[in-house]
PAKOLMI-489967 format. One record per residue (C-alpha): residue number from 0; residue in one letter; x, y, z. Coordinates in steps of 0.05 Angstrom, whole numbers, padded with zeros to 5 digits, always signed. Last residue first. Layout:
BEGIN
num residuo x y z
NUM a X Y Z
...
//
This chain:
BEGIN
num residuo x y z
737 s -00068 +00373 +00612
736 q -00111 +00352 +00553
735 f -00074 +00292 +00525
734 r -00113 +00268 +00465
733 l -00141 +00198 +00457
732 i -00152 +00161 +00392
731 v -00195 +00098 +00394
730 g -00196 +00037 +00350
729 g -00248 -00017 +00345
728 l -00259 -00090 +00333
727 p -00297 -00089 +00399
726 p -00292 -00023 +00437
725 l -00237 -00010 +00489
724 t -00263 +00021 +00554
723 f -00214 +00062 +00595
722 q -00156 +00055 +00643
721 l -00093 +00097 +00640
720 s -00023 +00086 +00664
719 h +00034 +00121 +00700
718 e +00104 +00104 +00720
717 r +00122 +00068 +00656
716 g +00156 +00001 +00649
715 h +00097 -00037 +00623
714 f +00051 -00010 +00678
713 p +00065 +00031 +00739
712 v +00001 +00057 +00771
711 h +00001 +00131 +00785
710 e -00066 +00137 +00750
709 s -00087 +00176 +00688
708 h -00153 +00211 +00686
707 l -00202 +00202 +00628
706 d -00249 +00261 +00620
705 g -00318 +00255 +00590
704 r -00346 +00201 +00545
703 n -00310 +00137 +00528
702 e -00345 +00098 +00473
701 v -00377 +00030 +00461
700 g -00428 +00055 +00409
699 s -00442 -00010 +00373
698 g -00415 +00016 +00307
697 g -00452 +00041 +00246
696 y -00407 +00102 +00237
695 n -00449 +00151 +00277
694 q -00458 +00094 +00327
693 s -00385 +00104 +00344
692 d -00343 +00041 +00341
691 s -00287 +00076 +00303
690 n -00275 +00121 +00363
689 f -00242 +00189 +00356
688 v -00226 +00249 +00401
687 e -00227 +00212 +00468
686 h -00202 +00258 +00522
685 y -00142 +00250 +00567
684 v -00126 +00283 +00634
683 g -00058 +00278 +00666
682 p +00004 +00236 +00667
681 s +00048 +00239 +00604
680 a +00082 +00177 +00576
679 i +00025 +00129 +00584
678 p +00020 +00054 +00598
677 i -00045 +00021 +00577
676 r -00101 -00009 +00618
675 y -00167 -00038 +00593
674 g -00222 -00024 +00644
673 d -00277 -00052 +00599
672 r -00253 -00092 +00540
671 a -00304 -00103 +00484
670 v -00292 -00169 +00449
669 p -00295 -00171 +00372
668 t -00219 -00177 +00368
667 f -00168 -00130 +00335
666 n -00169 -00076 +00389
665 l -00130 -00014 +00370
664 v -00105 +00040 +00417
663 i -00077 +00106 +00392
662 v -00052 +00159 +00441
661 l -00041 +00228 +00412
660 a +00016 +00275 +00427
659 e +00020 +00349 +00410
658 n +00065 +00409 +00402
657 h +00124 +00389 +00359
656 s +00087 +00328 +00332
655 r +00074 +00260 +00362
654 r +00037 +00195 +00350
653 l +00037 +00148 +00409
652 f +00025 +00073 +00409
651 s -00023 +00019 +00430
650 i -00033 -00052 +00405
649 v -00088 -00102 +00422
648 s -00095 -00175 +00401
647 q -00121 -00197 +00470
646 d -00071 -00254 +00477
645 k -00019 -00217 +00437
644 d -00012 -00158 +00483
643 d +00060 -00146 +00460
642 g +00055 -00079 +00424
641 s +00049 -00032 +00482
640 l +00063 +00042 +00487
639 w +00105 +00044 +00424
638 e +00130 +00111 +00401
637 f +00120 +00146 +00334
636 g +00132 +00217 +00309
635 r +00204 +00223 +00335
634 a +00222 +00171 +00282
633 d +00211 +00224 +00229
632 h +00175 +00210 +00164
631 d +00103 +00221 +00188
630 w +00128 +00275 +00235
629 e +00077 +00328 +00218
628 s +00021 +00280 +00198
627 l -00021 +00250 +00254
626 a +00011 +00292 +00309
625 p -00012 +00354 +00271
624 h -00083 +00344 +00298
623 e -00139 +00385 +00266
622 h -00122 +00369 +00194
621 q -00112 +00296 +00209
620 l -00178 +00294 +00248
619 l -00215 +00321 +00188
618 n -00188 +00264 +00145
617 l -00208 +00215 +00199
616 d -00277 +00247 +00204
615 r -00289 +00239 +00129
614 l -00266 +00168 +00134
613 m -00316 +00155 +00189
612 a -00374 +00185 +00149
611 h -00359 +00141 +00089
610 v -00354 +00079 +00134
609 g -00422 +00099 +00163
608 s -00451 +00107 +00093
607 p -00432 +00034 +00081
606 l -00470 +00014 +00145
605 t -00534 +00052 +00129
604 e -00542 +00039 +00054
603 n -00536 +00098 +00007
602 s -00464 +00081 -00015
601 r -00487 +00013 -00041
600 e -00529 +00046 -00095
599 w -00463 +00074 -00121
598 s -00439 +00007 -00145
597 l -00377 +00035 -00181
596 a -00383 +00048 -00255
595 t -00372 -00007 -00306
594 g -00316 -00035 -00349
593 s -00261 -00025 -00298
592 n -00292 -00077 -00252
591 w -00269 -00071 -00180
590 e -00283 -00132 -00138
589 e -00352 -00136 -00106
588 m -00375 -00111 -00039
587 q -00359 -00037 -00042
586 a -00346 -00015 +00030
585 f -00368 +00057 +00021
584 e -00299 +00090 +00024
583 g -00267 +00030 -00009
582 g -00303 +00047 -00073
581 m -00246 +00088 -00099
580 f -00176 +00064 -00080
579 l -00146 +00089 -00015
578 l -00078 +00123 -00006
577 q -00051 +00147 +00061
576 k +00013 +00184 +00080
575 g +00059 +00154 +00132
574 p +00061 +00139 +00206
573 y +00001 +00096 +00227
572 a -00062 +00131 +00251
571 w -00096 +00137 +00183
570 q -00081 +00064 +00165
569 y -00102 +00036 +00233
568 t -00167 +00075 +00231
567 y -00178 +00050 +00160
566 l -00169 -00022 +00181
565 l -00213 -00012 +00242
564 r -00270 +00014 +00199
563 l -00261 -00047 +00154
562 n -00261 -00094 +00214
561 a -00324 -00063 +00242
560 f -00358 -00070 +00174
559 r -00337 -00143 +00170
558 q -00357 -00155 +00242
557 w -00428 -00130 +00230
556 d -00436 -00172 +00167
555 d -00411 -00235 +00200
554 g -00338 -00252 +00206
553 p -00277 -00241 +00162
552 m -00257 -00179 +00122
551 k -00230 -00193 +00052
550 g -00297 -00177 +00019
549 f -00296 -00107 +00049
548 l -00228 -00095 +00017
547 s -00255 -00123 -00048
546 n -00235 -00193 -00069
545 k -00166 -00216 -00092
544 l -00197 -00251 -00152
543 h -00157 -00209 -00202
542 v -00177 -00142 -00173
541 v -00184 -00108 -00105
540 e -00111 -00104 -00081
539 d -00082 -00075 -00145
538 h -00132 -00017 -00141
537 s -00095 +00010 -00081
536 l -00094 +00005 -00006
535 p -00028 +00042 -00003
534 l +00009 +00069 +00058
533 m +00058 +00123 +00033
532 f +00127 +00120 +00062
531 n +00186 +00167 +00068
530 e +00240 +00114 +00077
529 h +00278 +00081 +00134
528 f +00226 +00111 +00180
527 a +00175 +00055 +00181
526 y +00230 +00002 +00184
525 l +00221 -00025 +00255
524 p +00151 +00005 +00256
523 g +00128 -00050 +00208
522 f +00146 -00110 +00251
521 t +00094 -00097 +00305
520 l +00031 -00108 +00265
519 m +00050 -00172 +00227
518 e +00086 -00192 +00291
517 q +00018 -00201 +00325
516 h +00006 -00264 +00283
515 f -00012 -00317 +00334
514 k -00060 -00270 +00370
513 r -00096 -00261 +00304
512 h -00125 -00331 +00305
511 v -00190 -00317 +00343
510 p -00198 -00253 +00302
509 e -00206 -00294 +00237
508 k -00149 -00277 +00190
507 e -00161 -00230 +00131
506 f -00140 -00171 +00174
505 y -00070 -00199 +00185
504 d -00057 -00213 +00111
503 l -00084 -00144 +00095
502 t -00036 -00111 +00144
501 d +00025 -00152 +00126
500 h +00015 -00140 +00051
499 m +00003 -00065 +00058
498 w +00059 -00053 +00108
497 g +00108 -00089 +00063
496 m +00083 -00051 +00002
495 n +00100 +00016 +00034
494 w +00093 +00059 -00029
493 k +00153 +00104 -00032
492 l +00153 +00180 -00025
491 g +00195 +00239 -00047
490 f +00239 +00200 -00095
489 g +00313 +00216 -00100
488 l +00343 +00149 -00117
487 g +00392 +00152 -00059
486 g +00468 +00159 -00058
485 a +00471 +00219 -00011
484 t +00471 +00270 -00068
483 t +00412 +00231 -00097
482 d +00370 +00248 -00036
481 r +00341 +00188 +00001
480 t +00271 +00167 -00019
479 v +00291 +00101 -00051
478 g +00350 +00096 -00003
477 p +00359 +00021 +00001
476 w +00323 -00028 -00046
475 a +00281 -00071 +00000
474 t +00232 -00090 -00054
473 s +00162 -00068 -00076
472 e +00175 +00000 -00108
471 e +00116 +00041 -00130
470 a +00156 +00105 -00125
469 i +00124 +00173 -00113
468 m +00153 +00237 -00143
467 v +00125 +00299 -00108
466 c +00117 +00369 -00136
465 g +00137 +00428 -00093
464 p +00189 +00455 -00142
463 c +00178 +00429 -00213
462 e +00241 +00444 -00255
461 h +00296 +00430 -00205
460 g +00263 +00373 -00167
459 v +00238 +00344 -00232
458 a +00308 +00344 -00262
457 e +00339 +00313 -00200
456 n +00285 +00260 -00198
455 l +00296 +00241 -00271
454 q +00372 +00240 -00266
453 r +00367 +00194 -00206
452 i +00318 +00149 -00243
451 f +00363 +00148 -00305
450 d +00424 +00127 -00265
449 v +00386 +00070 -00234
448 a +00360 +00050 -00302
447 e +00431 +00052 -00330
446 l +00455 +00005 -00275
445 n +00401 -00047 -00282
444 t +00421 -00086 -00221
443 n +00425 -00162 -00228
442 g +00500 -00169 -00221
441 g +00556 -00195 -00265
440 y +00595 -00131 -00262
439 r +00578 -00111 -00333
438 n +00504 -00124 -00318
437 p +00473 -00193 -00320
436 l +00428 -00215 -00377
435 w +00358 -00241 -00364
434 q +00311 -00297 -00384
433 g +00361 -00353 -00375
432 e +00342 -00363 -00302
431 e +00271 -00340 -00292
430 r +00247 -00268 -00297
429 s +00200 -00230 -00251
428 f +00253 -00176 -00241
427 n +00319 -00205 -00266
426 l +00348 -00140 -00292
425 y +00327 -00106 -00227
424 l +00317 -00031 -00220
423 m +00266 -00019 -00274
422 s +00220 -00076 -00253
421 a +00225 -00049 -00182
420 v +00200 +00019 -00206
419 a +00134 -00011 -00230
418 d +00094 +00053 -00235
417 v +00119 +00122 -00218
416 r +00067 +00161 -00179
415 l +00073 +00231 -00207
414 g +00066 +00298 -00174
413 d +00025 +00361 -00165
412 l -00002 +00366 -00235
411 h -00002 +00436 -00265
410 f -00023 +00410 -00334
409 e +00035 +00437 -00375
408 k +00086 +00440 -00319
407 m +00071 +00375 -00283
406 w +00053 +00334 -00343
405 y +00110 +00362 -00385
404 i +00162 +00349 -00330
403 a +00149 +00275 -00333
402 n +00149 +00275 -00409
401 s +00213 +00314 -00415
400 i +00247 +00264 -00369
399 l +00220 +00206 -00411
398 f +00239 +00233 -00480
397 s +00307 +00261 -00457
396 r +00323 +00193 -00426
395 v +00303 +00158 -00490
394 e +00349 +00205 -00529
393 n +00406 +00188 -00483
392 r +00399 +00114 -00499
391 e +00423 +00069 -00442
390 y +00354 +00072 -00410
389 n +00326 +00029 -00466
388 f +00253 +00026 -00448
387 v +00226 -00044 -00435
386 l +00176 -00075 -00484
385 t +00110 -00107 -00465
384 g +00082 -00177 -00457
383 w +00062 -00158 -00386
382 d +00098 -00208 -00342
381 p +00151 -00230 -00393
380 h +00179 -00160 -00407
379 g +00216 -00161 -00473
378 a +00275 -00114 -00485
377 k +00328 -00151 -00446
376 i +00319 -00218 -00481
375 p +00307 -00183 -00547
374 e +00374 -00146 -00543
373 h +00364 -00079 -00576
372 y +00331 -00047 -00516
371 e +00268 -00007 -00529
370 y +00259 +00065 -00553
369 l +00296 +00050 -00618
368 a +00294 -00023 -00636
367 q +00292 -00023 -00712
366 g +00241 -00006 -00766
365 d +00237 +00067 -00747
364 f +00194 +00057 -00685
363 a +00210 -00015 -00670
362 a +00155 -00009 -00616
361 l +00137 +00063 -00602
360 a +00066 +00065 -00629
359 h +00027 +00041 -00690
358 d +00050 -00031 -00687
357 d +00026 -00041 -00615
356 r +00082 -00073 -00574
355 p +00063 -00040 -00509
354 f +00107 +00004 -00466
353 h +00152 -00008 -00405
352 a +00182 +00023 -00343
351 p +00166 +00096 -00353
350 v +00093 +00089 -00333
349 w +00063 +00149 -00298
348 d +00005 +00150 -00249
347 l -00021 +00220 -00237
346 l -00028 +00264 -00176
345 v -00079 +00321 -00169
344 g -00082 +00365 -00108
343 i -00146 +00390 -00075
342 g -00158 +00461 -00050
341 n -00222 +00476 -00089
340 q -00186 +00521 -00139
339 h -00136 +00465 -00147
338 f -00190 +00414 -00164
337 h -00221 +00460 -00216
336 d -00153 +00474 -00248
335 v -00139 +00400 -00255
334 f -00203 +00388 -00294
333 a -00197 +00452 -00334
332 r -00128 +00428 -00358
331 f -00160 +00362 -00375
330 d -00212 +00397 -00418
329 d -00156 +00436 -00451
328 p -00123 +00370 -00469
327 s -00188 +00348 -00502
326 g -00243 +00301 -00476
325 f -00254 +00240 -00433
324 r -00238 +00183 -00479
323 s -00190 +00229 -00516
322 t -00134 +00206 -00470
321 p -00088 +00261 -00446
320 a -00032 +00261 -00498
319 f +00043 +00266 -00483
318 y +00057 +00192 -00472
317 g +00010 +00168 -00527
316 t +00019 +00092 -00530
315 t +00012 +00074 -00457
314 q +00002 +00005 -00431
313 y -00014 +00024 -00359
312 g -00077 +00061 -00380
311 w -00126 +00015 -00346
310 s -00100 -00041 -00392
309 e -00172 -00064 -00400
308 d -00190 -00001 -00439
307 l -00140 -00019 -00494
306 p -00114 +00035 -00541
305 h -00077 +00080 -00492
304 e -00071 +00155 -00488
303 m -00044 +00182 -00422
302 i -00098 +00180 -00369
301 p -00058 +00134 -00324
300 m -00092 +00119 -00257
299 l -00111 +00185 -00227
298 e -00089 +00203 -00156
297 i -00134 +00250 -00118
296 h -00108 +00294 -00064
295 t -00124 +00325 +00004
294 f -00182 +00278 +00019
293 g -00236 +00311 +00062
292 l -00294 +00267 +00043
291 h -00335 +00328 +00022
290 k -00276 +00352 -00020
289 v -00273 +00284 -00053
288 y -00346 +00285 -00073
287 s -00346 +00357 -00097
286 c -00283 +00344 -00137
285 l -00311 +00281 -00168
284 e -00376 +00314 -00190
283 e -00349 +00379 -00219
282 a -00284 +00353 -00247
281 a -00320 +00292 -00275
280 r -00365 +00338 -00315
279 r -00305 +00374 -00344
278 y -00261 +00313 -00356
277 g -00316 +00275 -00393
276 m -00359 +00219 -00364
275 f -00351 +00158 -00407
274 s -00414 +00128 -00437
273 g -00464 +00087 -00398
272 d -00525 +00126 -00422
271 e -00531 +00162 -00355
270 n -00458 +00183 -00358
269 r -00409 +00139 -00321
268 r -00379 +00143 -00251
267 w -00314 +00120 -00221
266 s -00304 +00072 -00279
265 g -00268 +00111 -00334
264 l -00233 +00158 -00286
263 h -00197 +00103 -00248
262 v -00188 +00140 -00183
261 e -00143 +00136 -00122
260 y -00164 +00181 -00064
259 v -00101 +00207 -00030
258 s -00092 +00229 +00042
257 m -00035 +00278 +00053
256 p -00035 +00316 +00118
255 r +00024 +00365 +00123
254 a +00096 +00355 +00144
253 h +00120 +00323 +00079
252 w +00082 +00376 +00038
251 g +00131 +00430 +00058
250 g +00141 +00459 -00011
249 a +00139 +00534 -00028
248 s +00124 +00516 -00100
247 k +00058 +00488 -00078
246 a +00035 +00553 -00046
245 q +00048 +00592 -00110
244 e +00012 +00539 -00152
243 w -00049 +00540 -00106
242 e -00054 +00616 -00108
241 q -00046 +00617 -00184
240 d -00101 +00566 -00195
239 g -00143 +00605 -00245
238 w -00113 +00581 -00310
237 q -00140 +00605 -00377
236 h -00148 +00546 -00424
235 q -00133 +00560 -00497
234 p -00073 +00515 -00507
233 e -00035 +00529 -00572
232 g -00049 +00486 -00633
231 t -00075 +00415 -00628
230 v -00050 +00375 -00687
229 l -00078 +00306 -00673
228 s -00045 +00238 -00675
227 a -00080 +00180 -00709
226 t -00096 +00117 -00670
225 g -00170 +00105 -00682
224 p -00200 +00051 -00637
223 r -00201 +00096 -00597
222 f -00215 +00170 -00600
221 e -00163 +00210 -00637
220 c -00097 +00230 -00605
219 a -00072 +00293 -00571
218 r -00006 +00327 -00553
217 a +00033 +00281 -00600
216 f +00105 +00272 -00577
215 p +00112 +00198 -00597
214 d +00077 +00216 -00663
213 t +00036 +00158 -00689
212 k +00071 +00110 -00735
211 i +00063 +00081 -00805
210 i +00121 +00037 -00828
209 l +00146 +00023 -00898
208 d +00201 -00030 -00903
207 g +00261 -00010 -00946
206 t +00303 -00059 -00907
205 q +00364 -00018 -00888
204 a +00339 +00053 -00891
203 n +00271 +00039 -00860
202 r +00216 +00079 -00894
201 i +00175 +00119 -00844
200 e +00106 +00149 -00853
199 f +00091 +00194 -00793
198 r +00020 +00206 -00772
197 y -00031 +00262 -00777
196 h -00102 +00284 -00761
195 g -00120 +00358 -00766
194 h -00109 +00426 -00735
193 s -00068 +00489 -00745
192 i -00036 +00474 -00813
191 g -00027 +00537 -00855
190 p +00047 +00530 -00866
189 i +00080 +00461 -00861
188 f +00148 +00463 -00827
187 l +00184 +00398 -00838
186 e +00234 +00362 -00792
185 w +00273 +00297 -00786
184 i +00320 +00280 -00729
183 g +00375 +00228 -00733
182 q +00421 +00277 -00697
181 s +00482 +00276 -00744
180 r +00436 +00271 -00805
179 h +00390 +00329 -00792
178 l +00340 +00301 -00842
177 r +00288 +00342 -00880
176 m +00218 +00314 -00886
175 p +00175 +00284 -00942
174 h +00108 +00321 -00948
173 c +00070 +00299 -01010
172 r +00100 +00230 -01025
171 g +00074 +00200 -00961
170 d +00001 +00208 -00983
169 w -00048 +00208 -00925
168 d -00096 +00250 -00968
167 n -00051 +00311 -00957
166 f -00089 +00351 -00904
165 d -00120 +00288 -00874
164 g -00051 +00268 -00854
163 i +00018 +00244 -00874
162 v +00084 +00274 -00851
161 s +00140 +00239 -00887
160 v +00203 +00203 -00865
159 r +00256 +00173 -00911
158 g +00317 +00128 -00901
157 a +00298 +00117 -00829
156 n +00346 +00088 -00777
155 p +00356 +00154 -00741
154 a +00281 +00167 -00730
153 w +00271 +00225 -00681
152 v +00211 +00265 -00704
151 s +00195 +00336 -00725
150 f +00133 +00372 -00749
149 l +00131 +00448 -00746
148 t +00060 +00471 -00753
147 g +00035 +00534 -00788
146 d +00037 +00609 -00785
145 v +00075 +00654 -00834
144 s +00094 +00721 -00802
143 d +00168 +00710 -00819
142 v +00166 +00638 -00792
141 r +00113 +00619 -00741
140 h +00105 +00552 -00706
139 p +00052 +00511 -00670
138 c +00089 +00447 -00651
137 a +00075 +00377 -00679
136 g +00124 +00329 -00647
135 l +00195 +00348 -00628
134 m +00224 +00415 -00607
133 h +00180 +00442 -00551
132 q +00165 +00369 -00532
131 a +00239 +00361 -00516
130 y +00231 +00402 -00453
129 r +00280 +00371 -00405
128 h +00336 +00359 -00455
127 h +00399 +00330 -00423
126 g +00402 +00261 -00456
125 q +00461 +00278 -00502
124 h +00419 +00273 -00566
123 f +00364 +00316 -00536
122 a +00415 +00368 -00514
121 d +00448 +00366 -00583
120 m +00381 +00376 -00616
119 e +00368 +00436 -00571
118 g +00435 +00466 -00588
117 s +00424 +00455 -00662
116 d +00359 +00494 -00661
115 l +00306 +00465 -00707
114 q +00278 +00509 -00763
113 p +00317 +00488 -00825
112 w +00303 +00537 -00884
111 f +00235 +00547 -00912
110 s +00212 +00548 -00985
109 y +00201 +00473 -00984
108 p +00137 +00481 -00944
107 d +00106 +00518 -01004
106 t +00054 +00568 -00981
105 f -00014 +00542 -01002
104 e -00071 +00555 -01050
103 l -00123 +00503 -01068
102 e -00168 +00503 -01129
101 g -00232 +00466 -01146
100 g -00249 +00412 -01195
99 g -00248 +00336 -01198
98 e -00172 +00333 -01198
97 v -00143 +00391 -01161
96 e -00123 +00458 -01191
95 r -00062 +00480 -01153
94 i -00041 +00550 -01132
93 v +00028 +00558 -01102
92 h +00050 +00613 -01055
91 y +00120 +00639 -01043
90 h +00159 +00643 -00979
89 a +00220 +00682 -01002
88 a +00180 +00722 -01052
87 v +00194 +00711 -01126
86 e +00237 +00762 -01164
85 g +00303 +00747 -01131
84 a +00332 +00708 -01190
83 p +00290 +00711 -01253
82 a +00237 +00657 -01255
81 l +00232 +00584 -01276
80 c +00172 +00539 -01260
79 e +00166 +00466 -01240
78 f +00114 +00412 -01229
77 l +00128 +00340 -01209
76 d +00068 +00294 -01212
75 t +00102 +00251 -01266
74 g +00090 +00224 -01336
73 p +00114 +00288 -01369
72 l +00144 +00339 -01320
71 r +00086 +00384 -01307
70 q +00098 +00457 -01322
69 m +00082 +00513 -01273
68 p +00041 +00573 -01296
67 r +00066 +00641 -01273
66 a +00013 +00695 -01286
65 k -00036 +00653 -01246
64 n -00006 +00676 -01181
63 g +00053 +00658 -01138
62 l +00072 +00597 -01178
61 w +00015 +00564 -01216
60 a -00010 +00492 -01220
59 r -00052 +00448 -01265
58 t -00086 +00380 -01262
57 t -00066 +00360 -01191
56 r -00079 +00292 -01158
55 p -00006 +00288 -01137
54 l +00033 +00353 -01130
53 f +00108 +00349 -01123
52 c +00131 +00421 -01125
51 r +00191 +00453 -01160
50 f +00215 +00524 -01166
49 v +00274 +00542 -01212
48 e +00314 +00605 -01201
47 q +00358 +00642 -01250
46 q +00433 +00650 -01260
45 k +00436 +00583 -01296
44 w +00393 +00547 -01245
43 e +00390 +00566 -01172
42 h +00341 +00526 -01131
41 r +00274 +00539 -01096
40 g +00230 +00483 -01069
39 l +00237 +00410 -01084
38 i +00300 +00374 -01111
37 s +00352 +00376 -01056
36 f +00298 +00394 -01005
35 p +00270 +00324 -01013
34 d +00331 +00289 -00984
33 g +00310 +00218 -00966
32 h +00275 +00203 -01032
31 r +00241 +00136 -01029
30 g +00168 +00154 -01037
29 e +00164 +00123 -01106
28 a +00150 +00190 -01140
27 l +00208 +00222 -01104
26 h +00253 +00164 -01120
25 r +00236 +00170 -01194
24 v +00248 +00245 -01195
23 p +00314 +00239 -01159
22 d +00337 +00179 -01201
21 s +00325 +00212 -01268
20 d +00270 +00185 -01312
19 a +00231 +00250 -01317
18 e +00294 +00291 -01330
17 v +00307 +00355 -01293
16 t +00310 +00428 -01316
15 f +00251 +00423 -01364
14 e +00229 +00456 -01429
13 p +00271 +00516 -01416
12 t +00239 +00581 -01390
11 t +00272 +00642 -01420
10 s +00221 +00666 -01471
9 k +00161 +00649 -01429
8 i +00189 +00684 -01369
7 d +00204 +00748 -01408
6 s +00134 +00747 -01438
5 k +00104 +00748 -01368
4 k +00154 +00798 -01341
3 d +00137 +00851 -01394
2 k +00191 +00866 -01445
1 k +00225 +00934 -01445
0 m +00231 +00967 -01513
//
């Protein structure tokens, strides 16, 4: 007579297949077992199969259904059950009765084979992976119609790694991971997990120290001061910016207007109760504002997750996570999408130079230096108290390159402004003697950082056509924006810090003294076309007791506003792309304070609103006149008319494009100059298309109306010249009519 399966199991199940005091069981219970799949899950045993689960806080458990009770190994939380070979489904269920009552059913994570692709792991290990976030972190995953999350992490110095979270009571014994030993990568597929808080619990192999870390590849993090990573699932946002993305991929941005409004999202505006404005509301209000002003792009200071508000995002802990201060990753996608559908690009500050020492993040990630250099003198950054990425490690390169591409591909960003590039290039950057180690040739160049930067820009150029990489690089390093095939670093733009310092130093001087410093204005064009430059008046210039841009301007109130309008006229007329930090458009009086919103009441005053109106017209002028943008990075786009009128502190030059030439004349003194003469290249009729002294902008109204006719009067080496009225502390732009 055939026995039923239930009685067959009872008659063949031994008391136990492992011993309670054996090393594997003891190490599992102590959270020290580095190879959990060797004991947990399904195993052959005497022509049968034994199934084991480690289940803390469990009173009883069953395999598959309640017809197969699992036995608890005495004195442990290890349960096991024996069954005939092949009778239990490949991905079997376990039912557990939890302490305090109630039952939970789950698919055993230890019933799954390795999920990571060996080729992808090799690419990560070799520094060639450009999409490492598809492999590492917490990725939505499906195996044989079973949905869940595949957790994986690079921790080669770990003896054991576990996923801990609110789904396992943060108990590192519940979900220890499988190690791919040659790659130093740990993985575990946990079925049924689609959301929740999690971290990695790491036990260092050498010291035995237990470390709790957030996921370096987490797509989201909890709101500060919490630091847990979040399982996010697949994005739900439906993009509507297809037209923008198609146009972007065609390129050509170098020859088009590009004026950038730099924003710190936490202090541009706040909600009525003082709380942070979310991504979606900010999209509506900020986009409308920037569109009215006519800026082509915004640039966000880092919105990657960071624990300290006062770091402004530059001490990043969650490189793949938009900060939860303003909402979810899908909220940020909606933010970018809204700008694109309104014709405005979105750039983002990115920080691959250093990272903070916070215990929960990248520092000594698996108990030893991993993302940072091993040598303490090379790893520590004295200026910021942070750690420097180890660009020698291929895995670090894969991490950073994947991260750069992630932001542009996943969130449709139009480019990255790379922070602190100079600190990456020079081993002795901001370091005294004895604080740095020379390279293998005895020099101060960080050779592996240079190689990484070139690899980064090549990868972005290949994967993200039409996107721009912008270097904040403050030295005379040659070829920052030259192609890597020609020995350059491969950036699209470089911040012109020399122009910024010279310009602000000049404007801070009283007009009566400016004639002694004319070279601050005339030196810049000597190198203006050595790189593709952006002209930054950024957040760095309006903090740390540097005063606001308006506060830097000398003179009485009228002169300060006139100087500020002249500064912006000079910036918009000079060859290069423009960047202006928020608040500058309405002459904010006080320094920027990241803890509060801008002083918006100031923007309603007459003279500040005039500055706002003038900037709007400058942006419009750029769109209407290609001479102000088409040859921004081509020496044909600039020609001096006169730069040596020191006594009157006036300069004049041409801006050109294929089909147009504009005359720019700037007066840096508060004296109006009637009948001022300049040499011109083309005789004929000229018309004033812009005047910073217009009454519409709060100026005195010294303007040139009607046609201006050149004269056959040689001047400064040219056959023809032009006379007109030059406003006080003002700039005019004249267009050749015929």
